[in-house]
N, C-alpha and C positions, 0 to 999 in steps of 0.2 A: 341416619339409619346405617347400620352395619350389616352387610349381607354376605354370607358365605354360601356359594352355590351348592355345596355338599348337602345342605339341609333344605328340604322342601317346606317352605313356610305355610303352604296350604294344610299340610298335616298338623302343624302346630295349632292353626286356627280351628280345625275340625276337632282336635283333642280338647281344645279350650271350651268350645261351645256345645258339643254334643249333649252333655247332661242337661244344659239349660233348655235345649230344644225339647228333650224328653219331658222336662218339668212343665214347659208351656203346653205341649201336646196333651199331657195327662190332665192338667188343670182345665183346659178349654174343652176337651172332647171326651175324656175317658174317666171322669170322676165316679162313674157308676159301673165301671167294668173292672173287676178285680184282676181278671186274667190279662186283659189288654194293658192295663196300667203297669203291671209288674213286668210284662214282656218289653214294653217300651222303655221303662227305666233300665232294665238289664241291657237292652240294645244300646242305649245311650252310653252307659259306663263301659261296655265292651268295645264300642267304637273308639272311645278315648284310649282304652288300653291297647288296642291294635295299632292305632296311630302312634302311641308312645313307643311301642316296640319297634316300629319302623323308624322313628326318629332316633332311637337308641342306636340302631345299626348304622344309620347315616352319620351320626356323630363320631362313632368309634371306627368308622372306615378310614378317617383321616388321621394323620400323625403329624403334629399333635391333634387331639380331638377337636372337632369343629365346634364353633359357637355361632349363634344367630340372634340378632336383635332387630326387631322392627318396631317403629314408633310412629304413631299418628298424633299430630298436635290436636289436643282436645280443647284447651282453654289457653289463650295467650293475650296478655295485655301488660304494658309497661315491663316490669322486671319479672313478672310471674308467667311461667309457662308450665302447663300440666299436660303430660302425654298419656296416651293409652297405647299399650303395646305388649310385647313379650321379650324376655331374654331367656334363651334356652342354652344351657351348657351342661357339662357332665353332672354337676350337683343337682341342677333343676330336673334333668331327665331321670335321674335315679329316684328323686322324690316323686316325680310324676308317675313312675312305674309303681311305686309303693301305693300311692293314692288310688290309681286306677286298677292295679292288679289285685291288691288286697280288697279294695272296694268292690271289684267284680265278684269276688268270692262271697262277700257279705251280701251283695244285692241278690245273688242267686239263692243263697241260704234264706234270705228274707221272704222269698216267694213261698217257701214251705212254712216258715215260722209264722207269717202273718196270714196264712191261708184262711183261718176262721174269723179273722177280724173284719167286720163290715166296713171299717174306715181305711182299709189297706190302700185304696187308690190315692187317698190324701197322703198316706205314709210314703208311698213311692214318689209322689211329686215333691215332697219335702226332702226326701233322701237324695233325689237328683239335684235339687237346689243346693243341698249341703255339699255334694261332690263338686258341683260347678264352682262354688265359693272357694273350696280348698284348692282346686286347680288354678283358680285366679290368683291365689296367694303364691303358689309355686311359680307361675309364669310371669308375674308382675316384674316390670323392669324399673319401677320407680316407687317412691314411698307413698305417694298419694293414692295411686292405684292399689298398692298393697293394703293400705289402710281401709279403702273402700271394701275390698274383699274380706279383710280382717273382720270388719263389722258385719258383713253378710254371713260369715261363718258363725258369729255370735247370734245373729237373728235365726239362722237355721237351727242352731243347737237349742235355742229357746223353744222353737216350734216342735222339735223332735223330743226333747226331754219332757216337755209338757204335752206330749201327743195324746195321752189319755187324760185330758184336761178336766174331765168330770170327777176325777180322783183328786181330792184336795192336795195330797202330798206331791202328786206329779205336777200340778199347777204351781205350787209353791217352789218346787225344785227348779222349774223352768225360770221363774222370776228370779230366784236366788242366783242362778248361773248368769242370767242376763245382767243383773245389777252389779255383781262382783266384777264382771268383765268390763262393765262401763267405768267402774272406778279405776281399774288398771289402764284402760284405754285412754283415759284422760291424760295420764302421765305419758303414755306412748305418743299421743298427738302433740303434746307439748315438746317432746323430744324431737319429733319430725320438724316442727316449726322452728325450733331453736337451731337445728342442724341446717335448715334451709337459709336461715337468716345470717349464718356465719360462713356459708359456702359460696363465696363469690369466686367464680371461675374465670373472671376476666371479661366475659361477654354476658354476664348476668348470673343469677343464682340458679341452682338446679336441684330437682328431686331425683334425677336418674342415678342409678347405682354406678354406672360406668363413669359418669362425671365426678361423683363424690369420691370414688376410689382414688382419683388423682389429687383431690383437694384435701382429704382428711390428714395426711401426714404433715401438712403445713398449718394446721389449726392450733389455736391456743390449747395446750394440754389440759388446763384446768376446766375450761369450758367444754372441751371434748369429753372429759370425765362426767361432767354433769349431764351432757347430752346422752352419753352411753347409758347412764343409770336411769334416765327418763325413758329411753327406749326399752330398757330392761323391764320397766314396769309392765309393758305390754306382755312380755314373756311370763312374768310372775302371775298374771291373770290367766292367760290362755293355757299355759302349761302347769297351772295350779301349784305354784311354789308357795312356801310359807311367806307371809301369813294369809295369802289369798287362795289357799287350797280348799277351803271349806265347801265350795260348790260342787267339786268333782264327785264326792261320795254320794251326795244327794242326786246327782245326775243319773244314778242307777234306776230312778223311777221310770225312765223311758223304756221302750221295748229293747230287748237284748241286742238285736242287730245295731241299734243306735249306739248302745254302750260299746260294742265292738268297733264301730266306725269312729267314734269320738276318741277312744283309748288307743286304738292301734294305728289308724291311717290318716286321721284328719285333725280335729280341733287341737288336742293337746300337743300333737306333733308340730303344729304351726309355730309355736314359740321356739322350739329347738331349731327348726328350719330358718327362722328369722335370725337367730344368733349366728348360724353358719353362713347364711346368705350375706349378712352385713358384718361379718367378722372383721373386715377391714376397719370398722369403727371400734368395736370392742377390743380387738387385739392391740389397738394403739393406746389403751389406757390400763396400766397394771392395777390401778386402784379398783376400776370397774370389774376387772377379771377376778380380783380377790373377793369382792362382794358377791359376784356371781357364783364362784366356787363354793364359798361357805353357805350361801343360800341353798344350793343344790345338795350339799352334804347334810345340812340340818333336815331338809325336806325328806331326803332318802331314809335317814335313820328314824325320824319321827313316824313316817308312814309305815315302815316295816314293824315298828313296835306296836302301833295301833292295830295292825292286822291280826295280831295273835289273839285278840279278844273279840274279833268280829265273828258273827254267826251267819250272816247273809252271804251266800255264795258269790253274788255279783259284787257286793261291797268289799269282800276280801280281795277280789281281782282289781277293784278300783284302788284299794290301798297299794296293791303291788304296782299299779301303773304310776301312782304318786311316787313311790320309792324309785322306780326305774327312771322316771323323768328327772328326779333329783340327781340320779347318777349321771345322766346325760348332761345336765346343766353343770355338774361338777367337772366333767370332762372338758366342756367348752370353757369353763372358768380357768382351767389349767392350760389354756391355749391349745386345746386339742379338738378342733372342729371335725377332723377326720374320725377320731375315736367316738365323739358324740353322735355324729351321723351314722356311723357304723352300727352303734348300739340301737339307734332309732330304727334302722332298717330291719335288723334281726328281731327287735322287739315287736315290730309290726306283725311279723310272721307268727310268733308264738303267742302274743297277746290276743290277736284276732282269733287264733285257734282256741285259746282258753275261754274267751267270752262266748264264742259260738258253741263250744262244748258245754258251757254252763247253760246256754239257751236250750240246747238239746235235752239236758237233764231237767230243766224247768218245765219244758213242754211234756216230757215223759211222766213227770211227777205231778201233773195237773197244776202247774204254776206254783209249786212249792219252792221257796228260796232258802229256808232255814236248813243248814246242813245237818242239824241234829234230828231232822225228820227224814233223813235219807240214810241208806245203808246198803252196802253190797251191790251197787249198781253195775260194777264191772261185769258180773255174770249175766245181767239182764241186757246191758247195753255195751257189748264188747268193742264196737268201733269207736263209740264216744269215749269209753274208758281208756282204751289204748292210746288214742290220739291226744286225749287230755293228759295222759301220763307223759307223752312226748313233750307237750307244751310245758308241763310242770318242770320236768328235768331241764329243759332249755332255759326256762326262767331262773332256775336254781344255779345254772352255770355248770352243768355236768358235761364232761367231755364225752363225745366229740360234737355235741349239738351246738347250734348256732350261738346260743347265749354264752357258751363258754368262751368263745373267741372274742366277741364284742365286749363282754363285761370285763374280761381280763385285760383288754386293751386300755380301758379306763383305769382299772386298778393298778396296772403297770405304770401308767402316767402319774397317778397319785403317789405311788411308791417311790418314784424317781424325784418328784418335785416337792411333796409336802407330806411328812409323816403323819401329822394330825389328821389330815383329810383322808389319807389312806386307811388309818385305823377306823375312822367313822364309816367309810365305805365298806370295809371288810366286815365290820360288825353288822351293818345293814344287810349285807349279803348273807350272813349267817342267819339272821332273823327271817330273811326271805325264804331260805330253804326250810326253816322250821314251820312257818305258817302255811307254806304250800304243801308240805308233807302232811300237816294237820288236816288241810282241806281234802287232800286226796284220800287219806286213810279213813276219814270219817264218812265221806260220800261213797267211795267205790270199794273199800275193803270189806272183807267179811261176808257173811251170808245175807242175801236179800231179806228185808223185813218190812214190806210195804203192804198195807191193807188193800190197796188198789193195784190193778195190773200195770206193770211197767214194761215197755218194749222199746226197741231201738227206733231211732228217728228215721223218717223216709230218706230215700236216696238223694233228693234235692238238698237235704240238710247234711248228710254224711259225706257226700263228695267234696264240698268245700273243706270239711274237716281233714279229709285225707290229703287234699292239695296243700293245705297250710301245714300239715304235719311233715310233709316231704320238704317244704321250704325251711321249716324249723330244724330239720335234720341236716340238710346240705348247705344251709346258709353260710356257714363258716368256710366253705371250700370253693365258693364261686367268685372270689376276688372282689368282693364288694368295696373294700377301701380303695382299690385301684380305680374302679369306675367312678367313685365319688370324687376323688382328688387325684387324677392321673399325673399331675405335675409333682406330687409328693411320693416319696418312698415310704411305704408302710413300715412301722417299727416292728422289729422281730419280737416274737412272743417271749415275755420275761418268764423263764421256766420256774424261778423261785416263787414268783407271785402266783403262777398257775397252780403250782403244787399246794401252796398255802390256801388259796381260794377253793381248790377242790376238796381239801381236807375240811375246811370250814363248811362247805356245802354238804358233804357227807355227814358231818357231825350234826348239822341242823336237821337233816332228814332222819338221822338215827335217833336223835332225841324226840322228834315228833312221833316216830314209830313206837318208842318206849312208852310214851304217854297215851297215844291214840291207836296203837296197833290193835289193842283189845277194846272192843266197843263198851262205852259206858253210857248211862242215861243222860248225863250232862257233862259240861266241860270240866275236867278235873283241875284245869289251870286256875279256875276261879278260886278254889279253896287255897291253892298254893300261893297265889299272889296277894290275896287278902284285899286290903284297901286300895292297893295300886291297880287291881283289876277294875275297881269302880272308876278310878281316874281314866283308865283306858276306855271303858265303856262310854265315858262322857267326853271322849276325844280330846283329852287335855283341856277341856272346858273352853275351847275356842268359840264354839257356837253359842254357849251360854254367855260368855263375855261380850261377844258381838251383839247378841240379842239384848243384853242389858244396856249396852251403849245406845243401840237404836231406840229402845223404849224410853230410857231416862234422860239421855243427853241429846241425841239427835232430834227426837220428837219434841222435847221441851224447847230446844233452840228453834225448831221450825215453827212452833206455836208462838214464841216470842217475836220472831221476824214477821209472822203473819199479822199479829196484832200491831206491830210497829208500822207495817205497811198500811193497814186499814186506818189506824188512829192518827198517825203522823203524816205519812206520805200522801195517802188518798184524801183524808179529811182535812188536814191542815194545809199541806203544800198544794196538792192538786185542787182540792175543794176550795181552799182559801184564795188561790189565784183566780179560780173560776168565778167565785163570788165577787172578787175585786173587779174583774173585767166586766161582769154583769152590771154591778152598780155603777161603774164608770160609764158604761154604755147608756144606762138609764139617765144618768146626770147630763151627759153631753147631748142626749137626744133632744133636750129642751132647747138647745141652741139652733136646732133645725126644725122651726115651727111653721115655715112656709109664708111668713109675713114679711113683705118687702120693706115696710117701715122699720121693722126690727133689725133687718140686715143692714139698712142704711145707718141706723143708730150705732150699731156695732162698728161699722166702717168708720164713722166720724170719730167715735171714741178711740178706736185704734189709731187713727191718724194723729189725734191730739196727743195720745200717749207716746207715739214715736217722736213727735216734735219736742215734747218735754224731756225725753231721754237724750235727744241730740243736743239740747242746749242747757242741760243741767250742769 
């Protein structure tokens, strides 16, 4: 155990378990009270946030910033020791502030959004479990504990994505997210086991990050590369990278606050945080970093292209999340954990703002999500419209909003190290500006044209929008990179890259205004793109190909193995051995007939047989 008195460990434990306490209280006592359940959930996440703020001040009062690790031995036998504890340092506390701070805004917003839903107590219980699971990932000090909370995040997302389980599409989306993540988590678990098996630290193997940091530089580089790629499998699933990105778009079937929490502060952020937390592994393998960088670049560009043909307001934002996650992964693949986490932080601000703004629009338009059924909402919903505009411009990377600084940090890194990756990222940024302009102009521009009354959302929903809009505005000026990695000097802004990316963003917005500034009945891009528009509507056929594989290959293989098990293993092997044992028992039973004369005869015959064998 490493203890630095500057940090109060009790605060860490309270921040850790407060949402779990809220979840248990709601589940046991308040499942029939909408008001009490929401207040308890909000109190739980706010408690974690306040504790996180206090821990933040304690960490940065010291110079250098303080760290604290506490571990309790959970399982120990032979060479295997599994601990339960926490490791709090500048990276962890910044991520904890994101989860609890942005999470608090989403929880408060949810009180208004879910007000009319009779199942809202269950929603707040599951939301609290989700927050607890993510906090567990942030604070874990070893791989096994992290993996347990990693799986809890997957379970929580399954419950929340499929919250409206009576709706078939929602139930299917929950199952899809769960199954895709199980596939990636298998590779992640294999990577953890492989790393443990090769991490002999002299007094045994270890799962602790602090122990592994000292061991990794001495490991076989080829095995380390395999280990890093297996661990990256977990990131590909959780952070929805190609080719396991397909679940994230369908996850929009859940309530909008869930979408905001998944896309801004929790689930998809877990993969980026894992890469940064364990960068001592990935940074030791240039091959793994190259794979990571190109995976992120391909994901970023592909998602940005797909978004230009999407008409569902939440799915457009989901594609933007995919694209920005790809950009973060790209930054980490270029050996830039500071740049990747910087963009993760600012992205949490403006993406939560955009999703909550979309939820405000959906509620106002009576759960309409097709952008072509909306128009001129800025005049009817000024707070939502203005805050949504701030989020849009921040996402596009417009100066001086937060997205400008963090996105250009990654673009500058790519510009310096890899021209191909820079061109891909810059192109993706141009598409981002175009499809976000398209979304804003179609939904908020022009004169209102709704057959039903549209009005601004209540204060409980607009206050979180204002709070997040402020963070999205000032996020580039509060020294986030310094707090994330105080031991590193942040790179200066690359003015050339900043100018180019600003021009690209303005051009993207300009083109979107040229096409969508004047309202049309349908998307004019459909006619301009022709057959390629059909390809985009089919999402590059990923779902169709995966569906064909499951229906024709996986299912047939499963049927073959099922029949093989029944006919060969069960009937021939298991059944055959069982029958042999049964018949043998029946045969030898006749030797035990209870007649003393028969036993004497057998004894005499046996004795004679022994004598014959001895003198043969």
